N, C-alpha and C positions, 0 to 999 in steps of 0.2 A: 593789883594782876589778879586775883580774882575777882574780884570786882567790875574790873573791868570785860575779863572774859565773862563773866554774866550777864553784860551789860549787851557787849557784842550776839552773846547768843540770843539772848531776847528780843533783836534789832531784827536778827533771821530769821527768826520765827515768825515775827511780825509780817517781814516781807514776805516771806512762804506762801503765810494764811491770805494776804491780801493777793498775789499773784492767782492762788488757786480760784479764788473767789470771782475773779476776774473772768476768767477759765470758763467757769460753770456758769456764773452770770449769762441769762436768755439774751437774745439779740432783739436790738430794738426792733419794737414793734412798727409794721409797715402800714402805713394809710390804708384804712379799707374801701376807700375809695375809688373809683375808676380815674385814672388820670387824665387832668384835660389841659393841654397845652397853644397857645394861642400863637395863630403862625404870625410872625414877623411882618410889620408894615411892606409896602412895595416902595420903591426908590421911585424918586419926586415925579409925578407926572407920566407914573406907569399906572395899571390898572392892576388890582391887588385884589388879593381872596380874603376877605372878612372870613375866617375861618379858624378853627381849635384840629386840633388834632385829638386825636382819643384813643388811650389805651387801657382796656380791659389786667387785672393783675397776671390772668394765665395769660395771657400774650405775651411769649417772649421775644420776639422780634416785629417790628413793625408797627401801625398804627393806621385807626382811620383817619380821614379829613373830611370833616362836618361844614360844608359851604355854604353859608350861614348869614346874608343870603348869595346866592349865586347869581340871581336876577332880582329884580324888582320892577315892575310896571303899572303905574294909574293915570285913571282916565286915557288909556290908549296909546301913552308915553312909554319907554323906556326911560328909567332914572338911572338904576345902576345894573352894570355887569360886571362881574369877575375876571374879565376877561377878555380879550381883542378879537370882534368878529368882524368886517369890514361891514357886514350887513344888518349886525346890528351897532348903532350907537347911540349912545346915551345922552338924551338933552340936554342933561347937565351932568356939569362936573359936582364932587364933592367940594367944600370948603375947607374940610382938613381930613385926609385919611385920620378915623377913628383907629385908636389905642384902646385896649382890653384891660380891665381892673379886675381884681380879684378881693373880694370879700371874705369877713371870715367864715362864712361854711364853706369856703371852698370854690363857689359860683365866678364864673367869671361871665364883665358883659360888656357892652361896648355903645355908646350913643351918637349916631352919625347926623351932620346938619346939609341939607342940599342950600343953594342959591335961590329955590323958588320957594322956599320956606315949608319946605316937607320933608320930615325926621324920620329919621327908622331905628331902632333899636334891636339888641339883642340880648339873651343874656341865657348861659349854659349852665346850668347845675347838676354836678354828676353825682352817684349813687354808690350804694356797693356792686351791684349790676343792673346799673340801668342810669342813662344820664336824660331829664329833662330840658326842654327847649321852648322857650318863649320868646315872639317875636312883635315889634309892636312899631305902626305906622302913627305917626302924628301931621294931623293937617294943621299947620299955621297961616293956611291963606283963608281969603274971603269966599274960596267955592269948595261946593265939596270934589270929594278925590270917589270917583267911579272905577269897578271892576279891579279894584287893588289884587295886584296876583304877585306872590315871590315863590318865587321857586330857592327849592332848600335841597343840597346835593350830597351823601351819603358815598364819599368816594372810597374803592377796596382797593386802589392801585397799590400803596404800601402796607396793606393789613394781610401781612404774611397766613398763610392758610385760606384766605378769601378771594386772593387774586387773580385765577386765573384767568385769560380772557377767552371770550366767545365762545362761553360754554356756560349753560343757565340751567347743568342737570341738579345744582346744588342750592338753586334759588326758587324759595316756594312760595305758594299764596294760598288760601284757605277757601277752598270750593265743598260747599256740599258738609262741612265739619271735618275736611280732612285737607292735610297739608297737599299740595299736590307739584310737582315741580315740573319748571315750567318748560322743559325741555320735551313734554310730554302733551304741549297746547298746541294749537293751529289758529291762522298757517305756521307750518315749524320753520325754523331756520332753512333745512335743508330744501325742502318746498318751495322756498322764496328764491335759495341759491344765497341770502348777505345772512351777514354777522345778527344773532337775536339782537336788536332794541325793542324790547315789546314795552307798547302802554296797554295799559289794563285799568279797564272799567268794570266798578263794582256792581251787585247783583240790580237793578231796578234803573239803572243809567244806558240809555239809548245815544250810539252813536252814528250818526248817519252816514250811510255808504259811502259817501265822497270824502267822506276824513278820516275814513279808516285804515290808509296808508298813505305816508309819505315816501316816495318813492326817491325823491331829491335828497332829503336826510335819511333817508334809509330806515327809520321805524315804521311799525305797523302797529294797530290793535289786535290783542286774539281774541277771539271767537268767545272763548270761555271769559264768565265774569266771578270773581272771589266773593265771599259775604259780605267781607272787608276790606277795609284798603292796608291791609296786613301786608308786608312781603318780607321774606326772612331769607337768609343765607348760611349755610351751613359749612366748616370747616370741612377743609379735602377728609382728613382722619373723621369726622362725623360726630367730634366731641362737644363741641361749642359752634354756635348763635349768634348772627347780630340780627337784629329788625327794628324795622322804623314805622311807626304810625302817629299822626297825626289828626286829633280831634277836628270832626266833619268832612274829613277828607272819603272821595268816592272814586280814587282812581290813583292807584300806583305805577312804578314805569324802573325798570332797568337796561341800563346801556349795558352791553355784556364788552363793549370794545373798551371802557375805563377798567374796570366795571365799578358801575354803583347803584345804588337803589334811590328812589323818590316816594314819599307816601303823599299826594295831593303836595303842600298843603292845600284845605278851600281858599277859594278867593273870597273876600270882604269887597261884599258890593256897595258899599255907600261908608265913606270917613268922611262926616260932617265937619264945617270951617269949626275950627277948637278942638276936635275930636281927637279923641287917642283909640285903635282897636287893635288888639293881638290874636293871634294864633298860638296854639300850644301845644306839642308831641314831644313824646319818649323815646328813646333807644331801650333797645332792650340789649346785654351782655353777657348771654347765660349759657348754661348749659343745654345744648341742644337736646328739648323736651318738648315737642313742641302741645302736649298739651296742656302742660305749668305754661306757656306762652301763651296760648288761647284764652287761659282762665284769666291771666294776669290782664291781656290787654281788655278784655269783659269788664273788669274792675279798673281799670284804671283809666281806659280813655272811654268806653261805652257810656261807661256811669255817669261819666261828666258831662257826655254831651249835651 
């Protein structure tokens, strides 16, 4: 009997130690990388978004949607658009809507084929407080592709703290070394009596007067010209920011009705037969420190152009 009691006491002691160890064990460490989740493909024969949802660790609710791309044009033709517009019908359709794949580093990518033998692909690589973007056009035809232009949209519609519509008071660009809120630029939304949809040309780029305003669509170029095509928006509480920049870009844009941010990307003048050419950029999702953002932009983007 004594031996049985001793054995039972030993078992109970071990059980208590085990429970205590579990209670005091540190929780499983969360990933240090920004979360990147591909958007599901559309229904058959419907336009769809080649996009990813992006969520930094500090964002408790919501997400950013990176449309990658929103549109693709080459040689004066629209090759891809991720939504329907009766005045923007692509000349070809994807052979098959691509699916995203994920590699060991956490990067996600896709490859798309068009029936005219033009291919394009995208790769999104997350970091601790940034996301790298790489977009490639491949020409498998016998003729060069001219004036290749891709539109990349960072939608903040679902991003809690960033998604106030028709308001650019928390959206900034760097002018003469200081970040200036876009609600202080001219002509203002109040002066024109319309929601701010602002096109922004960097210093050294001239926009002919006849192209400075589009009354039908609703956008206009502001008079002020920033130092760089770096555009950023700060959370309503002023604690964090998101910024977008592409290497070689000389224009930025924000449509406050979504709201969204664009930086270029720069056009690719020519992609010859059998060639592949790429554009690259970076998203920053970090503490709202403009000095640090500009320092990193100069190191990450300008030093590699």
